[in-house]
C-alpha positions as CSV (number, residue, x, y, z in Angstrom):
1,X,0.0,0.0,0.0
2,X,1.3,3.4,-1.0
3,X,-0.1,6.8,0.3
4,X,0.8,10.2,-1.0
5,X,-0.1,13.7,0.1
6,X,0.7,17.2,-1.1
7,X,2.9,19.1,1.5
8,X,2.0,22.8,1.3
9,X,5.0,23.7,3.5
10,X,7.6,22.2,1.1
11,X,5.6,22.4,-2.2
12,X,6.2,18.7,-2.5
13,X,4.5,15.3,-2.8
14,X,5.3,13.1,0.1
15,X,4.9,9.4,-0.7
16,X,4.8,6.8,2.1
17,X,4.8,3.0,1.9
18,X,3.4,0.4,4.3
19,X,6.9,-0.7,5.2
20,X,7.9,2.8,6.3
21,X,9.7,4.1,3.2
22,X,9.4,7.8,2.5
23,X,9.9,9.8,-0.7
24,X,9.6,13.5,-1.1
25,X,9.2,14.9,-4.7
26,X,10.0,18.6,-4.9
27,X,7.3,20.0,-7.3
28,X,9.5,22.9,-8.3
29,X,12.2,20.6,-9.5
30,X,9.7,18.1,-11.0
31,X,8.2,20.9,-13.1
32,X,11.6,22.5,-14.0
33,X,12.0,22.5,-17.8
34,X,8.5,21.5,-18.7
35,X,6.9,23.5,-21.5
36,X,3.6,24.6,-20.0
37,X,0.8,27.2,-20.6
38,X,-1.1,28.9,-17.8
39,X,-3.8,26.3,-18.3
40,X,-1.5,23.3,-17.9
41,X,0.3,25.0,-14.9
42,X,-3.1,25.3,-13.2
43,X,-3.9,21.6,-14.1
44,X,-0.5,20.5,-12.6
45,X,-1.2,22.4,-9.4
46,X,-4.7,20.8,-9.1
47,X,-3.2,17.4,-9.9
48,X,-0.6,17.8,-7.1
49,X,-3.2,18.8,-4.6
50,X,-6.1,16.6,-5.5
51,X,-4.2,13.5,-6.8
52,X,-0.7,13.5,-5.4
53,X,-0.1,9.8,-6.1
54,X,-0.9,10.3,-9.8
55,X,1.4,13.3,-9.9
56,X,4.2,11.2,-8.3
57,X,3.6,8.4,-10.8
58,X,3.8,10.7,-13.8
59,X,7.0,12.2,-12.5
60,X,8.7,8.9,-11.6
61,X,7.6,7.4,-15.0
62,X,9.0,10.4,-16.9
63,X,5.6,11.1,-18.4
64,X,4.9,14.6,-17.0
65,X,5.5,16.5,-20.3
66,X,3.3,14.1,-22.2
67,X,0.5,14.7,-19.6
68,X,1.0,18.5,-19.8
69,X,0.9,18.3,-23.7
70,X,-2.4,16.4,-23.4
71,X,-3.8,19.0,-21.1
72,X,-2.8,21.8,-23.4
73,X,-4.4,19.9,-26.4
74,X,-7.7,19.8,-24.5
75,X,-7.5,23.6,-24.3
76,X,-7.8,23.8,-28.1
77,X,-11.2,22.1,-28.2
């Protein structure tokens, strides 16, 4: 079992496992170098706060830019 939460004090995603492991993902560093628009930046913020485990998964899998691009393509519709 894995649990994740957004840490407002560190602007990070804190991931905990049932065996006591802890991982902190710095959102500023995770989003560094991403090509975003104001819309996708807002969506990233909402994802970090509302679905921190999904945010962590996207970051760790290296799919964050692909997710951002998909969010921006929705803006065109």
